[in-house]
N, C-alpha and C positions, 0 to 999 in steps of 0.2 A: 786833496782830502786826506791823504796819508803821507804828508810831508815827512821826510826822514826815514821812510821805509824803502827797502829795496825788493824788487820782484824776484821770484825764483820759480823754477819749474823742475820738479824732481820726479824721476821715474821710480815708482814704488812697486811695480809688478810687471811681469811678462806673461803673455799667453792667458788672457789678452793683456796688451800693454796698457798700463795706467800711469798717467803723469798727473801729479798734483801741483796746481799753481797756487801761489800765495805771496805774502809779503813778510819781510823780517825787518825789525828795527835795529838800529845800532850798527856796529861793525864787528869784525872778528875778534877785536881786542876787548870787547865789552865783558865785564865780569858780572853784570846784572843777571839775576836768576831768570831762567827761561819760563815764559808763560805762553801756552798755546790756547788760542781762542777759536772756537768752532761754532759755525752758524747753523741755522735750521732751514726749514721749508717755508716758502719757496724762494729762499734768499741766497745771498752770497756773503763773502767776507765783509761787504759794505755795512753789515749791521753793526759793526764795531767802530764806526767812524766817530762816534761821540764818546767812546770809552778808551780806545787804544791810545790816542794822543796824550791822555792824562796819566799814562802809566810809564812813560818812557824814561823817567828819572829813577824808576825803581826796578824795572824788568826789561829783559829782552823779549819783545812781543812778537809772536808769530801768528799770522792770520792765514788760514787756508780756505780754499773752495773745496769742500768735500767732493769725492767722486760723484759724478752725475749732475753737478751744479756748477754754474759760473764758467770759468775757463778750464776747469779740470776735465779729465777724460770721462767719457760717458759709455762704458761698456754696455753691451746689450743684455747679457744673460742675467737671470734672477740671482744666481749665486754670488755675483759680483757685489750685491748690495746687502749681504749679510753684514751686520754691524761688526762681526769679528774681522771681516775683510777690510772694512773701513777703519777699524781700530789699527790694523797693521799698517795702513797708509800713514797714520799719525806717527807711529813709531819710526817708520822708514824716513819720513820727512825730518823728524827731530834728529835721527842718526846722521842723515846726510848734511844737516846744518851744523853738526858737531856737538849736539847735546845728547851725549850717549849715556848720561846718568839720569837722575830723576828730574822732573819738571812739574810745574803747576798747570792745571787745565781749568778753564772756565768755558762752559758750553751752553747753548740754547736750543731747545726744541729737538729736532732730529739730531743735531750735533751733540746734544746732551745724551742721547741714546747711544751714539758712537762713544762718547766719553765714559758712559757706564760700562760698556764692554771693554774699553781701554783699561779701566781700573781693575776689572775682573781678570782679564787675560795678561796684563802686564803690571802686576801690583807693585813691583819694585821700581817701576819707572815713574809712578805718580806720587808726588809729595802730598798734595791736597787737591780736592776738586770742588768746584762750584757748579751746580746744575741749575738751569733756569727754566722754570715753568713746565716741569714734567714730573710724573711718577714713573716707576718701572713699567716698561711696555707690557709685561706679562700681567701685572696687577691691573693695569688699565683695561686690558681686554677681558680679563676674567671677571671684573667688577662692573662691566658695562651695564648701565641702566638707561631708562628713557632719556633722562636729562643729558647724560653724556653722549648718547648716540645722536641726539638732536643737535647738540652744540658741535660735536666733532664728526659730523656727517662725512667729512672728507676722508676719514679713516676707512670708511666702508665703501665710498665711491671710488677712491684711487686703487683699491685692491681688486676691482672687478677685472675680468679677463680682457686682455688686449683684443681689439683696439678701442673699446668703448670709451674709457676715460680720456685716452690720448686724443681721440677724434673730437670729443666734445670740448675739451680744453682748447685745442688748437683752432677750433672754429672761431673763438672770440677770446684770444689770450689776454689782451689788456683788460677787457671788461671782467674776465674771470679773476684776474689778479686784484683789481679794484674791489670787486664785490667780496671776495674771500678775505683779503687782508683788512679791508675797512670794517667788516662785520666782527672781526676778532679783537679789535683794538679800541679801547676807550679813547675817544677823541677822533676816531676815524682815520682817514688817510692824511690828515693835517700833520700828524706827528712824524711823517716820513720826509726826509730830504728828497727833493725831486730827482737828483742825480742817482741816489740809491734806489728809489722806487723804479726808475727806468731800468736799472740793472736787474731788478726782480722781474719786471715785465719781459725783459730780454730773455730770461730763463724760459718764461712761458711761451715765447714766440719761437723757440728752438725745439723742433719736434724731437730731436735726440734727447734734449734735456727733459722734456715732458715725459717721454718714455722712461728715462732714468729715474725721475721722481716717482712715477707710478711703481717702478720696480723696487724702489726704496721702501715704499709702503707695503707692497706685496711681500717683500722679504720680511718686514716687521711682523706681518700676520702669519708667517709660516716659519721660515728658517730661524728668525730671531726668537720666536716662542719656543721652538725646539731647543735651541742653545740655552735659553734661560732656564728651562726646566732641567736640563742636564747639569747646568751650573749649580742650581739649588740642590739637586739630588746628590751631587758630589761635594757639597759644602764649599763651592767656589763663590765666596762672598767678597764684597768690597772690604778692603783692608786699609784704606786711607781715610783720614778725617774728611768729612763731607759737610758742605753747606748747601742747602736748597732754598732758593727764592722762587716765589710764584706771585702772579698778579692777583691782587685783591679782587679784581673785577673779572676774573676768568674762571675756567672750568676746574682747575686744580683746587682752588679755594672752595668751590661749590660742591664738588663731587668726591673729594678724596681727603684723607688725613695724610698729608704729604710726608711729614716727618716720620710717622709710624711706618708708612710704606717703605721708606728708605732704610729705616732701622731693621726691617724684616729681611733685607738683602745685604746687610752689613754685619761683619763679625762682631760678636759681643765685645764690649769694651772700647770700640772705636767710636769717636765722637760723631754724632749726626745732629747738626743744628739746622734750623730753618725758620723762615717767617715770610709773610706776604709783604708786598710792596704796593704802593698806590699806582697801579698800572694795569693795563690789559695784558695781552699775551706777549707783545714785542718789547720786553723789558729793556734790552740794551738801547733801544731807540727812544722809548718813552720815559724811562727812569734811569738814564745813564749814570747820574751821580750816585744812585743807590748801588749800582753795579761796581763803580769805581771804589766806593767806600768799602763794600764787601770784600773786594779783592785785596785792598791795602790792609784791612783789618784782619782778614782770615788767613791770608797767605804770609804769615810771619815765621 
């Protein structure tokens, strides 16, 4: 599925120890610009299997499992899942791979929230960013209405105190994954490669991963909101050109003005572009050509 990619495992933190697993294309002599791809919930780096192979002639492509997901470490405590901590993982990985200057990033869902914080905390490291099917976390919570709450019920389910969501998910992990992912995607489960979908189910079958994913959402509703408010208070805004894509058949299209929301957290004068694509939530798997074209056209 990822022919030509080499696996890596990079320790990014101690106490608790965190190791990020991923894949890298090319070899050490490649001069192609680095591109970091970051997945979302409840997925793994497998979401890029229809995108990454089409980029190998133009970029050195790095795919990671973010902490709490896939093969990467799953620390227990809530603070480990602040997006600032997860952003530091990204920088540590890129440093360890030898990309100590700036790089491109394209990210989906939870990974795009990591990428948002990455752009804010490490502005000199990000050349340009593409974010898929999200608005800023703070804006989405502050503007929650009935339609959003009904569609994104998982935002409010997963943040409940341990062990309620962990217990309910772990009772029927495959059915939970099928129901959740099928309901969010135009075309249902048919758009997913079976090998990839099995990897997502494996996440849900791992109690440590389920707890980590719940902690990810709990952090988003607490620590990440606090950090976002502090960033805005102190004028810490995005400073890199930004492209946002969202599914025409999803919640962002229905409930938010995505381009305006991102302009509100970006420094004046910095380009913010965006448009919907003919997809549900899982854009890299449902509309991979749209993602590839956006990367090639925007990352110039």
